[in-house]
C-alpha positions in Angstrom: -139.3 82.7 74.6 -136.6 81.8 72.1 -133.7 84.0 71.6 -132.6 85.3 68.2 -132.4 82.1 66.1 -129.5 83.6 64.2 -127.3 82.9 67.2 -127.6 79.1 66.4 -124.6 79.4 64.0 -122.6 81.2 66.7 -123.4 78.8 69.5 -122.7 75.9 67.1 -119.2 77.3 66.6 -118.3 78.9 69.9 -119.8 76.4 72.4 -119.8 73.1 70.4 -116.8 73.7 68.1 -118.5 72.8 64.8 -118.2 74.8 61.7 -121.4 73.6 60.2 -124.6 71.6 60.9 -124.7 67.9 59.9 -127.3 67.1 57.3 -130.8 67.5 58.7 -129.7 69.1 62.0 -130.3 72.8 61.3 -133.9 72.5 60.5 -134.7 70.5 63.7 -132.7 72.9 65.9 -134.7 75.9 64.6 -137.9 74.2 65.1 -137.1 73.2 68.6 -135.7 76.6 69.4 -139.0 78.1 68.2 -140.9 76.1 70.7 -142.6 73.7 68.4 -143.5 70.1 69.4 -141.0 68.0 67.5 -140.6 64.3 66.8 -137.2 63.7 65.1 -136.2 60.2 63.7 -132.4 60.4 63.1 -129.8 57.8 62.5 -127.5 56.8 65.2 -124.5 59.0 65.1 -126.5 61.7 63.3 -126.1 64.2 66.2 -129.4 63.9 68.0 -128.2 65.4 71.3 -127.1 68.7 69.6 -130.7 69.1 68.3 -131.9 69.7 72.0 -128.7 70.9 73.6 -128.3 73.9 71.3 -131.9 75.1 71.4 -131.7 74.9 75.2 -129.1 77.6 75.1 -131.2 79.6 72.7 -134.3 79.6 75.0 -135.0 81.1 78.4 -135.5 78.8 81.3 -134.5 75.2 81.9 -134.6 72.4 79.4 -135.4 69.1 81.1 -133.9 66.1 79.3 -135.4 62.7 80.0 -132.8 60.0 79.2 -132.8 56.3 80.1 -129.2 55.7 81.2 -127.2 57.2 84.0 -123.9 56.6 82.3 -125.2 58.5 79.2 -126.5 61.4 81.1 -123.2 61.8 83.1 -121.2 61.7 79.8 -123.3 64.4 78.2 -123.3 66.5 81.3 -119.5 66.2 81.6 -119.1 67.1 77.9 -121.4 70.2 78.3 -119.8 71.6 81.4 -116.4 71.2 79.7 -117.8 73.4 76.9 -119.0 76.0 79.4 -122.6 75.0 79.6 -124.4 74.9 82.9 -125.8 71.4 82.8 -126.5 68.9 85.6 -128.1 65.6 86.3 -130.0 64.4 89.3 -129.4 60.6 89.5 -128.6 58.0 91.9 -125.1 57.9 90.6 -124.4 61.5 91.8 -122.1 62.3 94.6 -123.5 64.6 97.3 -121.3 67.5 96.1 -122.7 67.0 92.5 -126.3 67.1 93.7 -125.7 70.3 95.8 -124.2 72.0 92.8 -127.2 71.1 90.6 -129.6 72.4 93.3 -127.7 75.7 93.7 -127.6 76.3 90.0 -131.4 75.5 89.8 -132.2 77.9 92.7 -130.0 80.7 91.1 -131.5 80.2 87.7 -128.1 79.5 86.1 -128.8 75.9 85.0 -129.8 75.5 81.4 -130.1 71.7 81.0 -131.3 69.3 83.8 -131.0 65.6 83.0 -133.4 63.2 84.8 -134.0 59.4 84.5 -137.6 58.6 83.7 -138.0 56.7 87.0 -137.5 60.0 88.9 -140.7 61.3 87.6 -142.5 59.0 89.9 -140.8 60.6 93.0 -143.2 62.8 94.9 -141.3 66.0 94.9 -140.1 66.0 91.2 -143.1 67.6 89.7 -143.3 70.3 92.2 -139.7 71.0 91.8 -140.1 71.2 88.0 -142.9 73.6 88.3 -140.9 75.8 90.6 -137.7 76.1 88.4 -139.1 77.5 85.3 -139.0 74.7 82.8 -139.4 75.9 79.1 -139.0 72.7 77.2 -138.9 68.9 77.7 -136.4 66.9 75.6 -136.9 63.1 75.3 -134.0 61.1 74.3 -134.5 57.5 73.0 -138.1 58.3 72.7 -138.8 54.8 71.4 -138.6 53.6 75.1 -142.2 54.9 75.5 -143.5 52.0 73.2 -144.9 49.4 75.5 -144.2 46.6 72.8 -140.7 47.7 71.9 -137.5 46.1 72.8 -136.4 48.9 75.2 -139.7 49.7 76.9 -139.4 51.8 80.1 -142.7 52.1 82.0 -141.9 55.5 83.4 -141.6 57.1 80.0 -145.5 56.9 80.0 -145.4 59.7 82.6 -143.8 62.1 80.1 -147.1 63.0 78.4 -148.8 63.9 81.8 -145.7 66.0 82.6 -146.0 67.9 79.3 -149.6 68.8 80.1 -148.8 69.7 83.7 -146.0 72.1 82.8 -147.7 73.2 79.5 -144.4 73.3 77.6 -143.3 71.8 74.2 -141.7 68.4 73.8 -138.9 67.6 71.5 -138.6 63.8 71.2 -135.7 62.0 69.4 -134.9 58.4 68.5 -133.1 56.4 65.9 -135.3 53.3 66.1 -138.9 53.7 65.2 -140.9 52.1 62.4 -144.2 53.8 61.4 -146.2 52.0 64.1 -143.7 53.0 66.8 -143.8 56.6 65.6 -147.5 56.8 66.0 -147.3 55.3 69.4 -144.8 57.9 70.5 -147.1 60.7 69.3 -150.0 59.2 71.1 -148.3 58.8 74.4 -146.0 61.9 74.5 -148.0 64.5 72.8 -151.6 63.5 73.8 -153.5 64.8 70.8 -151.1 67.5 69.6 -149.6 66.5 66.3 -145.8 67.3 66.5 -143.8 68.4 63.5 -142.1 65.2 62.3 -138.6 65.0 60.9 -137.5 61.9 59.3 -133.8 62.2 58.6 -133.2 58.8 57.2 -131.9 55.6 58.6 -129.0 55.1 56.3 -125.6 54.7 57.6 -123.8 54.3 54.3 -120.3 54.0 56.1 -121.4 50.6 57.7 -120.8 47.4 55.8 -123.6 44.9 56.2 -123.1 41.2 56.2 -124.8 38.0 57.4 -123.7 34.4 57.5 -125.2 31.0 58.4 -123.7 29.5 61.5 -121.0 27.0 60.7 -118.7 26.8 63.8 -119.8 30.2 65.2 -116.9 30.6 67.7 -114.4 30.1 64.9 -116.3 32.6 62.6 -116.3 35.2 65.4 -112.6 34.7 66.0 -111.7 34.9 62.3 -113.7 38.1 62.0 -111.9 39.7 65.0 -108.5 38.4 63.8 -108.9 40.3 60.5 -109.6 43.5 62.6 -107.1 43.1 65.3 -106.4 46.2 67.3 -109.7 47.8 66.4 -112.5 48.5 69.0 -115.5 46.2 68.5 -118.6 44.7 70.2 -119.7 41.1 69.9 -123.3 40.6 70.9 -124.3 37.2 72.3 -127.7 35.7 73.2 -126.7 34.4 76.7 -124.6 35.5 79.6 -122.6 32.3 79.7 -121.7 32.8 76.0 -120.3 36.3 76.6 -117.9 34.9 79.2 -116.8 31.9 77.1 -116.3 33.9 73.8 -114.4 36.7 75.6 -112.2 34.1 77.0 -111.5 32.6 73.6 -110.7 36.0 72.2 -108.2 36.7 74.9 -106.5 33.3 74.3 -106.3 34.3 70.6 -104.3 37.5 71.6 -107.2 40.1 71.7 -107.9 42.7 74.3 -111.4 41.5 75.3 -113.8 41.5 78.2 -117.3 40.5 78.8 -120.5 42.4 80.0 -124.0 41.3 81.0 -126.8 42.1 83.3 -125.8 39.5 85.9 -122.6 41.3 86.8 -122.2 43.7 89.8 -122.9 47.2 88.9 -119.4 48.3 89.9 -118.0 45.6 87.4 -120.3 46.8 84.6 -119.2 50.5 85.1 -115.5 49.3 85.0 -116.1 47.8 81.6 -118.1 50.8 80.4 -115.1 53.0 81.6 -112.5 50.8 79.9 -114.4 50.7 76.6 -114.6 54.5 76.6 -111.0 55.0 77.5 -109.1 52.2 75.8 -108.3 51.8 72.0 -108.7 48.3 70.5 -110.9 46.8 73.3 -113.5 44.2 72.4 -116.6 44.0 74.6 -118.5 40.7 74.3 -121.9 41.4 75.7 -125.6 40.8 75.8 -127.9 43.6 74.8 -127.5 45.0 78.4 -124.5 46.8 76.9 -125.6 49.3 74.2 -127.9 52.1 74.9 -125.8 55.1 75.8 -122.6 53.8 74.3 -121.2 56.9 72.8 -117.8 55.8 71.6 -117.3 57.3 68.1 -114.6 55.0 66.8 -116.2 51.5 67.2 -115.0 50.0 64.0 -117.0 46.8 64.0 -120.0 45.0 65.6 -120.6 41.2 65.3 -123.7 39.2 66.3 -122.8 35.7 67.5 -126.6 35.1 67.7 -129.5 36.5 65.8 -130.9 39.7 67.3 -134.4 39.9 68.6 -135.9 42.0 65.9 -134.9 44.2 63.0 -135.1 47.2 65.1 -132.8 45.7 67.7 -130.4 44.8 64.8 -130.5 48.3 63.4 -129.8 49.9 66.8 -127.0 47.5 67.8 -125.0 47.8 64.4 -125.6 51.6 64.7 -123.0 51.8 67.5 -120.2 51.3 65.0 -118.7 54.1 62.9 -120.3 57.0 64.7 -117.4 59.0 63.6 -118.4 58.7 60.0 -115.4 56.4 59.3 -115.7 52.9 57.7 -117.2 50.2 59.9 -118.1 46.6 59.4 -120.7 44.2 60.7 -121.3 40.6 60.7 -124.4 38.7 61.9 -124.5 35.0 62.3 -127.7 33.1 62.4 -129.0 29.4 62.5 -132.2 27.3 63.1 -131.5 27.3 66.8 -131.5 31.1 67.0 -134.9 31.2 65.3 -136.4 28.7 67.7 -135.0 30.7 70.7 -136.4 34.0 69.4 -139.8 32.4 68.6 -140.0 30.9 72.2 -139.1 34.1 73.7 -142.1 35.8 71.9 -144.5 33.0 72.7 -143.4 32.8 76.4 -143.9 36.6 76.8 -147.1 37.9 78.5 -148.1 40.2 75.6 -151.6 39.7 74.1 -152.0 37.6 71.0 -152.1 40.5 68.5 -148.8 41.9 69.9 -147.1 38.5 69.7 -148.3 38.1 66.2 -146.7 41.5 65.4 -143.4 40.5 67.1 -143.3 37.4 65.0 -143.8 39.6 61.9 -140.9 41.8 63.1 -138.7 38.6 63.5 -139.8 37.5 60.0 -138.6 40.9 58.7 -135.2 40.2 60.2 -135.2 36.7 58.6 -136.0 38.4 55.4 -132.8 40.6 55.8 -130.8 37.5 56.6 -132.1 35.6 53.6 -132.2 38.7 51.3 -131.8 38.0 47.6 -130.2 41.3 46.7 -128.8 44.4 48.5 -129.2 44.2 52.2 -129.3 48.0 52.6 -132.3 48.3 50.4 -134.0 45.5 52.3 -133.2 47.1 55.7 -134.1 50.6 54.8 -137.2 49.5 52.9 -138.5 48.1 56.2 -138.2 51.7 57.7 -139.9 53.1 54.6 -136.9 54.4 52.6 -136.8 53.2 49.0 -134.3 55.7 47.4 -131.2 53.7 48.4 -127.7 53.4 47.0 -125.4 50.7 48.5 -122.5 49.0 47.2 -121.4 48.3 50.8 -122.9 45.0 51.8 -121.9 41.4 51.2 -124.6 40.8 48.6 -123.4 43.8 46.6 -119.9 42.5 47.0 -120.9 39.0 45.8 -124.6 38.5 44.6 -126.4 35.4 46.0 -127.3 32.5 43.8 -131.1 32.5 43.2 -133.6 30.2 41.6 -137.3 30.2 40.7 -138.7 28.8 43.9 -142.5 29.2 42.9 -143.3 25.5 42.5 -141.6 24.6 45.9 -143.3 27.5 47.6 -146.8 26.4 46.2 -146.2 22.8 47.5 -145.4 24.1 51.0 -148.4 26.4 50.9 -150.6 23.6 49.7 -149.5 21.4 52.5 -150.3 24.1 55.2 -153.6 24.7 53.5 -154.7 21.1 53.3 -153.8 20.5 56.9 -156.0 23.4 58.1 -153.1 25.5 58.9 -152.8 23.8 62.3 -149.2 22.6 62.1 -145.7 23.8 62.3 -142.9 23.4 59.8 -141.7 20.0 61.1 -145.0 18.2 60.4 -145.4 20.0 57.0 -141.9 18.9 56.1 -142.7 15.3 57.0 -145.7 15.4 54.6 -143.8 17.1 51.8 -140.8 14.5 52.0 -143.1 11.6 52.4 -141.8 10.7 56.0 -144.5 8.4 57.3 -144.4 9.4 61.1 -147.0 8.1 63.6 -148.4 11.8 63.7 -148.8 11.8 59.8 -150.5 8.3 59.9 -152.7 9.2 62.8 -153.9 12.5 61.2 -154.4 10.7 57.8 -152.0 13.2 56.1 -150.3 10.3 54.2 -153.5 10.3 52.0 -153.1 14.0 51.0 -152.1 14.9 47.5 -149.1 16.7 48.8 -147.7 13.7 50.6 -144.3 13.0 49.2 -144.3 15.6 46.5 -141.3 17.5 47.8 -138.6 14.9 47.8 -136.4 17.2 45.7 -135.2 18.8 49.0 -134.2 16.9 52.2 -135.3 18.0 55.6 -132.7 20.6 56.1 -133.3 22.1 52.6 -137.0 22.4 53.4 -136.2 24.0 56.7 -134.2 26.6 54.8 -136.9 27.1 52.3 -139.6 27.6 55.1 -137.2 30.1 56.7 -137.1 32.0 53.5 -140.9 31.9 53.1 -141.2 33.4 56.6 -138.7 36.0 55.6 -140.8 36.9 52.7 -143.7 37.0 55.1 -145.8 34.4 53.3 -146.1 32.4 56.5 -146.4 33.5 60.1 -146.6 31.4 63.3 -149.9 31.7 64.9 -149.5 32.2 68.7 -153.0 31.0 69.3 -152.3 27.8 67.7 -148.9 27.2 69.4 -146.8 28.3 66.4 -148.8 26.6 63.7 -148.0 28.3 60.3 -150.7 30.4 58.8 -150.5 32.0 55.4 -150.6 35.7 55.0 -152.4 37.5 52.2 -149.1 37.9 50.3 -149.1 34.2 49.8 -152.4 34.0 48.0 -151.2 35.2 44.5 -148.5 32.5 44.6 -150.9 29.9 45.6 -153.4 30.9 42.8 -150.5 30.9 40.2 -150.8 34.7 39.7 -147.1 35.5 40.9 -143.7 34.0 41.0 -140.9 34.2 43.6 -137.2 33.7 43.6 -135.4 32.1 46.5 -131.7 31.7 47.6 -130.3 28.3 46.4 -127.1 28.8 48.3 -129.0 28.9 51.6 -130.8 25.6 50.8 -127.6 24.0 49.6 -125.6 25.0 52.6 -128.4 23.8 54.9 -128.5 20.4 53.2 -124.7 20.1 53.2 -124.5 20.7 56.9 -124.1 17.5 58.8 -123.2 19.0 62.2 -125.5 17.5 64.9 -128.1 20.0 65.8 -128.3 21.4 69.4 -130.4 19.0 71.4 -133.7 20.6 72.1 -136.0 20.0 75.0 -138.8 18.9 72.7 -139.3 18.4 68.9 -139.7 21.4 66.7 -143.4 20.6 66.5 -144.0 20.6 70.2 -141.7 23.6 71.0 -144.4 26.3 70.6 -146.7 24.5 73.0 -143.9 24.1 75.5 -143.3 27.9 75.2 -147.0 28.6 75.9 -146.9 26.3 79.0 -143.8 28.1 80.2 -145.6 31.4 79.8 -148.5 30.1 81.8 -146.1 28.8 84.5 -144.3 32.1 84.6 -147.6 34.1 85.1 -148.7 31.8 87.9 -145.3 32.0 89.6 -145.2 35.7 89.5 -148.7 36.0 90.8 -147.8 33.6 93.6 -144.3 35.2 94.0 -142.6 31.9 93.9 -139.9 30.4 91.6 -141.3 28.9 88.4 -140.2 25.3 89.2 -142.5 25.4 92.3 -145.5 25.4 89.9 -144.2 22.6 87.6 -140.7 21.7 86.7 -139.4 21.6 83.0 -139.7 17.8 82.8 -143.4 18.0 83.6 -144.0 20.7 81.1 -142.1 18.7 78.5 -144.3 15.8 79.1 -147.4 17.8 78.8 -146.2 19.3 75.4 -145.3 15.8 74.0 -148.4 13.9 75.3 -150.9 16.8 75.1 -153.4 15.6 77.7 -157.0 16.5 76.8 -158.7 15.9 80.1 -157.8 16.4 83.8 -157.8 12.6 84.1 -155.1 12.4 81.5 -153.3 15.5 83.1 -153.2 13.5 86.4 -151.1 10.9 84.8 -148.3 13.4 83.8 -145.2 13.0 86.1 -145.0 15.7 88.7 -148.8 16.4 88.7 -149.9 15.4 92.1 -153.4 15.8 93.4 -152.8 19.2 95.0 -151.1 20.6 91.9 -153.8 19.2 89.6 -156.4 21.0 91.8 -154.5 24.2 91.9 -153.1 24.4 88.3 -154.6 21.6 86.3 -157.4 23.5 84.6 -155.1 26.5 83.8 -152.6 24.3 81.9 -155.3 22.2 80.3 -156.7 25.3 78.9 -153.4 26.2 77.3 -153.3 22.8 75.6 -156.8 22.4 74.5 -157.9 26.0 74.2 -160.9 25.3 76.4 -161.6 24.9 80.1 -162.7 21.5 81.2 -165.7 21.9 83.6 -165.3 19.5 86.6 -166.8 19.3 90.1 -164.2 19.9 92.7 -164.9 16.5 94.2 -164.4 14.8 90.9 -161.2 16.8 90.3 -159.7 15.3 93.5 -160.2 11.9 92.0 -158.6 12.8 88.6 -156.2 10.2 87.2 -157.4 7.5 89.7 -159.5 4.3 88.9 -162.1 5.7 91.4 -162.5 8.8 89.1 -163.6 6.6 86.2 -166.0 4.6 88.3 -167.3 7.9 89.7 -168.2 8.9 86.1 -170.1 5.7 85.4 -172.0 6.0 88.7 -173.0 9.5 87.6 -174.1 8.3 84.2 -176.2 5.5 85.9 -177.8 8.0 88.3 -178.8 10.5 85.5 -180.3 7.7 83.5 -182.4 6.4 86.6 -183.1 9.6 88.4 -186.9 9.3 87.4 -186.9 5.5 87.2 -186.6 3.1 84.4 -189.6 4.5 82.5 -188.9 8.2 83.4 -192.1 8.7 85.3 -191.1 8.2 89.0 -190.3 10.7 91.7 -187.0 12.4 91.1 -184.0 10.8 93.2 -180.3 11.6 93.2 -177.2 11.0 95.3 -174.8 13.8 96.4 -171.3 13.9 94.8 -169.9 13.0 98.2 -172.1 9.8 98.3 -170.9 8.9 94.8 -167.4 9.4 95.7 -167.6 7.2 98.8 -169.1 4.5 96.6 -166.4 4.8 94.0 -163.7 4.7 96.7 -165.1 1.9 98.9 -166.6 -0.3 96.1 -169.3 -2.0 98.0 -170.0 -5.7 96.8 -173.6 -6.1 97.9 -176.8 -4.2 98.2 -176.5 -4.3 102.0 -173.0 -2.8 101.8 -174.3 -0.1 99.5 -177.2 0.8 101.7 -174.5 1.3 104.5 -172.9 4.1 102.6 -173.8 7.5 104.1 -176.4 9.2 101.9 -177.9 6.0 100.4 -180.6 4.2 102.3 -183.2 1.7 101.1 -185.1 3.8 98.6 -182.0 4.9 96.7 -180.6 1.3 96.7 -183.9 0.2 95.3 -183.7 2.7 92.5 -179.9 2.7 91.8 -178.5 -0.5 93.5 -178.5 -2.9 90.5 -176.9 -0.4 88.2 -174.3 0.8 90.7 -173.3 -2.7 91.5 -173.0 -3.5 87.8 -170.7 -0.6 87.3 -168.6 -1.6 90.3 -168.4 -5.2 89.1 -167.4 -4.1 85.6 -164.7 -1.7 86.9 -163.0 -4.7 88.5 
């Protein structure tokens, strides 16, 4: 039972040292203290933890807090104990003395908050222990981790709903990162048919300045950004581990206090960086996304992205680590075509079902829409999360508006090119059509005869790439994972195509793209073949995981690149790919062919062993002759046939006479009389 809710103000002051609640906190605190099921969406830095810590002191029994990171749990427990609150955590990072203290306080009934990692719910004795200690409430921090398709999914979060039913206690779930779809998923998985009271306390962080820039010497851009903020604590997010190490070294050479952090480091080294960042002023951490959740440093003054984030949700969460003290903070996100290719391939190479991959492409499109926004970025960002009443004045586009133009005609040309080619091609091929570039592929497909061939020469290739990027940002086109990244129109494109609507685009983005003459990063395959290569890599990964072998054991990258570029349509053609031997063709050929063609080729195992060889083609001709003559020339005689093994022997040995043919096992005089002349003709024609 909750205690007198009037004590909330007293506890807020006496225990936590605050004179008043932050906006939105008090209503949530009282709902949680009253024992209601609650889902609260609050901005990073909005005081989520207080909304379950304070009610825990107002209620009898123990509040169990499910939290995803040991470092975060230890920090919160340390802070609570320093404030006189009996809190503890059972984690693998505990000392024996810490664990014994927690158990003593649990047994005596003194402990008020017990922090657990979600993985601990799988331990055999955890449930019985929780039943015994008198749990009165479950608090779930970072509740978006329950989303199976989110960027921070933790499988053991799925156990929380079952735990709620077993203990028959209310759940209070908190997150700063959840669009409407994710919120509904949280409700389904954590509350199991019980609709919680929802609190949406806004996503706006008005103290954070938002800015994006196209990549133009990204290392120099990051160094310039850091130089202008020297001595301030900051985070630089990078897409690869190697880049974190290289960029942190460049920052140190430029006189900054910087270090790197990524998932490939030893746990002890990672903890050392976390400790330094919490303790030192002015430290810059150059990190992958492995560094982030649980970072509770209030005075991070800036966050930069050296590479485009994975999604708009990831972007929002990562920039949200800046300015948690309410003071001014700045962000800067760099992006370029190579980032977009990387993120697309990561989605396509994942093992999610097609509908989820399509949704992930949509989320990436939303981030591109933010990067290529025409007007206020904050309105674009918060509009994605369903907030429309926004005041900004604190983003680069409010500081200096973008140069826009009426892009309706250009967009119609691009949509028409996609439509007239059956929506089966990516941007690279469509751009060749629009610019009149007569490639072999354009000629072979007959696309040089389309009305749209050459109608887009007002932009060069780079300009059209920027235009297609903006079209995807406006969600007019989406890559179709089932067609290996071919662009398909959305319903939003139809009014434009029919001449019922107009659209503005950013001229500065197109001009900047066309002006850039820096060599592009060398890709493994062309832009057109990249989605298929991603799909082939996904199939390789699935087979490798099932066999518990490294991916290259299945096929190496060079083999997959050749498959993507040549696109074999049969197992015979597949057998000619470098690296596809007879054994691998038998084991994996059909699976990879299905990825390329979308359909499985039915082939007898005996014939499969001959794939790619001259004997295989002869085998096919022998089969055709046998089928034609199985009931004689006139179709009225007794049915005769040869086994596949016999046909294989004939194809491999190539007998030159009727006598030689009769000597083949499985033939004999009767079959030679029926099939001999046709078989010998086939052998002679095969050379």
